[in-house]
N, C-alpha and C positions, 0 to 999 in steps of 0.2 A: 401448539409445536410438539409430537409424541415421542415417546422417550422409546428406541430401539428396545425390544425384546432381549435379555440377556442370553448368552448360548450358553447351551448345556455342558455340564463337567467333560472336558473332554480329554484329561491326564488322567487317570483313574483306568489300572490294567486290571480286563475282566476273568472272573473266574476258570473262563475257560480259553483262553489265550493262547492262540495257534501262532505260533512264529511264522510259519511257513503261507497261511494263509495272509499273515500280517505284510509281509514282505510282498506280496502277488499284490495286494491290495495298494499298498503305496505307490506301486508300479503304475498302477491306474489313475494317480492322483500326481503327477513330476514334478508340480511347482508350488507358488504359497498362493497361486490365482487360481476363481472359479470362473472359468467360462469368461477367460480371459480379463476379470476384473479382480481389484482386490476387496471382496464380498466379505460383508458381517454378516453372521447368523441371521440377523434379521432379513436381508435379502436372501440370504443362503436356501430357505426353506422354502422358497417359492420356484426353483429352479429344479430339473429333474436330474436327480444322483447319478454317476456314473454308477454302470451293471453291476450289482452282487451288492450295491451297496445302500444302505438305509443312510437319510439326511446326518445322522447323528455319527452316525459311523463316518460320511463325505466327511464332517466338519471335524472331526477327530486327528482324520488322517493329514488336514489341508494345517490345522494347527498343529500339526508333530514338525511339518515339514517347516511352517514359519519361527517355530521356537529354535530351532537349529540357525535360522541365521539372525536373531534378534541379538540386539546390540542394548542394554541398560543405558539409562544416565543417570544423574544424582538425582532426579524430582522426586520424590515420594510421594505417596498418598496416604489419605489418612491413617492407616493400617501400616505404613513405612513399607509399604512395595513399591518394587521397581515402575516406572516409566520405561520403556523400549519402543523399539522401531527397527525396521529394515526399507533397505533400499533395495526395488524394484528395478527390471530393466528400463520398464517406462519409464520412473523417476531416473536412472542414471541418464538416459536421453535426454530427459527435461532440464536437469542438471548440467548435461553439457555443454547444451544450448545456451542456458544463462551464462555460461561461462564466457563465452562465445560475443553475445549480443548483448551482455549488459554490462560485463567487465573488464572483458577486450577492446585492444586497440583498433576493431574494426571500421570499415567507412562510417561513418552517421551522416546526417542531411546538416546541408551548411547551414540551416536556419538551428541545431545544436551546437554543431561548434563554433559556427563567427560569436564571437562575445558581442557584437551587435544585437541580433535579433535573440541570440539565446536566453535575456530574461523574460523575452517575452514568454515563452512555452515553458519555461521556470516558475515564474509568477503565476503562468494559465492554471500549472497542473497542482502548484501548492494551493493557490485558490479552492478548485475541485477536489482535492480529498481534505481540506477543511472542509469543505461543505460538506460532503457524502458519510465524512466519520463521526462530523456531529449529527446528522439523520440517521445514520444506526443507533444514534444515542438518546432518539427524542425530539431532536430540532426541528421547529417547523419553519420555514421560510422559501422563497423560491429562489434558482440562480441568481437571477437577472436581478433581485434583491440585494443579498448575500456577494456578489461580484460589485455591484456598487457600492455598499461601505466599505470594502478592503481599497479598493481601487481610488476610491473618494479620501478616505483617509478618516471620514465622520464615525463618530463615535456608537457603541450600538445602543439600537431603540429598547430590546427586550435580551430575556434569557437564552433565547435561540442562536439571534443575532451575535450573543457574546460569546457563545460555545463557538461559533465558525471563527470568531476571529481569535479567541486562544489556540486554538489547530493551527490556525494561519502560521502564527505568532512561533507558538513550537516548531513546527512542520523546519520554519528559515532557521530557527536556533537548534534546529540535530544539526543541520550539517556542519555547525562550526564547533559540535561538541564530537564530532563524529570521532575525532584522533584521540579522546580521553577515555580510558577506562569508567568500565562499568564500577558505581560505588552506589550507595543506598543512598547517598544526598544525590546521587544526581539523579536516581530515581524518581525523589519527593519531589526534586526541583521540575523534573517534567510533569508530574501531577498538578504541581503548583499553578503550572503554565496552563495547563489547559483545563481544569476546572475553576480558575477563577472567576470570581464574581457569579457563579453559577449554581452553587451548590445551596443546600437547603438549609447545611451544618457552617457557614464560613469558617469558620475553624479548621475543619476537616480538608481544608486544601495544602496539599502536601506535608502531612503524617498518614502513619499509619492507623486504622480503623484499633480501635476497643474493644474490650472483651465482652462490653455492654450493649454495642452495636452490632446488631444482627443485620446480614447481608447474604443471606441466601437467594442462590438466582435461580428464579421459578416464576408462572404466569399468577402475575398478577392477579386476573380476571378466576383463576380456577382454583388456584391457591395451591395450583402444585409443583412442588420445590424436585429442578431438576440438577441441582449441586447445590452441596454442603462445602464450603471452603475451609482450610483448616482454620482451629482456632488462632484468635490473637496473639497470644505468648507465644508460637512457635514463629509468628514474622518475621523476628530481627534474624532466629537463623535460615531460615528459606533463602530470606531474601539475600542475606551470605551468603548461601551455596548458590543461588541463582548468577551473581554475580560473578564470584571462581568458574563459574561455566561460562558464563559471557566472554570473561576475560581469556579461556582457555587454559586458566593458570594448571588445573586438573587433570588435561585429558590424556590418557593414558592410546586411545584409540584417537583416529582418525575419525571429525564429523565434518562433513562437507559444511562450509560455511554458509550456505542455502538454507541450511535444514537448521545447523542451530540458529538460523536469526529465526526460522519459523518456530522451533521448539522455546525460543525464550518467549516469543507474542502468548503459544500459550501457557507458558509454566508462569506466564504474570496473571495470564485471563484466569489460571485456576489456582492460586494462590488467594487471588483476590483479598488483596491488602488495605486495599480502601474504600472508606465509603459510599464512593462513589468515582466514576471518572477511570474505572479501571480497563473496560475498551479501546477510550482512547490513550492512555499510557501502553499497552498491549502493543497496539499499532504501532504509537510514535515511536517503542522498543527495539519494533522490527525493524523498522526505517535506521535507527542507530544502527543496529547490528550489521544493516546490509553496506550502510557506506562509511562503514571503519572497514568491511573485508572487501573496499575497493569495488564496489555495484555499481558504481559512477552512475550510471543509468535511471536509479533509484530517487535521482532527485526531481524527476519528471514524471515518474511514471507512479500513479494513484489507486490503489489495489480497493479503499473501498467503495469505489468507482462500479466495481465488480461486484466487492461482497453486498451493496445495496440492490443491488436487482434481485438475489434469493436470499436475503438475510435469514431464511430458516436452515439453508444449505448450512450457514455456517456456525449456527447452536447444536444444529445434529451433528457437524464436524467433531465438537468435543465428546457429545453424548456417545458418537461410536465409540471415540476412545476411553471412555470411563466406563465401558458397558462391557466392552470386549478386553478382559485385562492390562489397561490401562497402554494397551498399542496404539501408540502413538501414528503409526504408519496412516491411518485415517486424515487423522487433521492434516498430515505433511502432506496427502498427498491432492488432501482439496485444496491448500494453500498454495499447491506449486502448481496449480487448474487456473489458480484467480490471479498469481502473477504471471502467467501466461497472457492470459485474458487479457490485463492489463497493462502488459506489453505491446499483445497485437495492437491494445486499440492505441496506445501512444503513435506506433507506425503508424496506423488509420489518420493520427490526426495529423501528424504532418507530413504526411501523402495530402492529407486533402487541402492543408493549406498551401504546400507548394503548389498544389493548380489552383490553389485562386491567386495564388500570391502573380504564379506566368499569366492566367485570365485579365488582372489589373494592369498587369506589363504591356499586352497587346490589345489591351480596351485602349491604356496611354495612346497608341502608334494615333488612335482615331478622334479624340477629343482635340478638333480644332479650336476651342475659345482659348486655348493653352497654347502660348508658342515652342518653340524644338527645345528652348532654355528650360521653360516652366515644366515642359513634358520629362525634360531630363532629367531635372531636381527631383521631381517628384519620383520618377525611377528610383532612383538614388534613397529617397527618406523612406520608402516602401520596405527596401530591403535592410538600411540602417537606421532602424529609430528614432536612433538616442543620439545621434547624430546632429547640431550646432550648426545653422546656416549662417553667414552675414552676408549682407551687400557684399562686401570686399571679396571675399571668397567666393561667392557670385561672380562677381566681376572679373577677377582673375581664371575661373574653369572656363569663362564661353568669350573671352577677351571682348568683351565692352565697354563703355563709359559707365561712369558712377552712379548715374542717373537709368539708363537704361536696366542696369541691375534693381537699383532701389526699384524700379518700376514691377520689374516680373516679379521679387518678393512681395509689396505691399500688398501686389496683384493678388496673389496667392493668398494671402492673410485677409483679403476682403473673400474673399473666397469661402475661407474656413477651412482651406486646407494646411495653413500654416499655423502657428501660435507667434505671435509676436511680440518679443519683450524688448526693455528696453535697462540696459545695465550701463550705467557710469553715461556714457555718450554715443553707446553702439548700441546698434539692435541688433538682437539675435531674436532665428527662427526656429522654430523646433516642429514637428509632426505630430499632430496628435495622433492619442492610440487607435481610432479609429478607421486612420489613414485611408485604409481600402474601400471601407466602406467608403464613403464621405465623394472617394472617387469613382464609383461605381454609381452613387446617386448624381454625379456630377452629367451622365452621357443621357 
């Protein structure tokens, strides 16, 4: 990954400064954008500047505009400089849409709101986030194998599988932790969960790095260093400041909850307080914050799935911020795009599953090897996968004799469309996880 070139000095007043000319030039650069986008110097130099300006003058005017709108946050760099950000109009629209679509009481598909089916999507999204977040950190295994491990409950066979299982367990735990304030102990606990049995130094799980542990972020092949985190001696104080920020205890200005959550993601990654597992912990912290602020849809959203498609953009978003005066706007804009894509993917997934469900229900009508009672039960089971059926419940539903109901259910079990279990003296029948696929194969 190439480090973006650092911008030239922009806040120096030239000896031949002309106020009238400066005001006129400011009119030619009306906002913080450049050609409609929030561009870094590394991109700006390839664009044609407004008439009468060279690239440096253009950049200087843009930075004047931005500086007037910056908000500082408590995060400091290695030289004690502030990190800052601003909110563009495009960002405000994205935040409004998230407020309505991820935290508001809008009409959602019944698969999400129905308690009988929501777990299918909830567990599916947790698995997807667990896999892709681990793959970002080097886990090497296929989705099929990872999903089989989690759904079957078997023990991980290697470090990659352990990473994925750890992430899955952590994501489930975050939902229970969302109402707790952020503390150093909670952060250490999250790290302990995501790194269990995966570190070269097992004792590094759930503790801060030590002064003798080098964690510079860079390219292992070229040896190029992209980021040097704060020294270990500062970590206690920095984590304390981050917890205060996360819990909103020191907010003098309003910071949108989504922006606050994104900043927490950046903050932990910037401080890099652990020997390993910083990325996974940072993303877990983002989820904690989003759920804490009521964005309930993020129980089902996988941001790592989107990040994994272009991991270099993820790393570059950090570098754009660090190379342009700690301007977090670059990282926030990138993260909002990731969120937007992840939410869209969730809606596409729900729509796809809804269409599949309708198709199965239509196909059920044409499955002549099943009688009408069995087809009705299969239709119910597809929509209520956790429902338990008994011979008596089936008998009462269709007003048939016991033997007819028994024959119906045992026949479905023999065709592997139901799983039969005997509890005490009562047979119970439940739908297998892949019932839809089995019904499609029945034709």
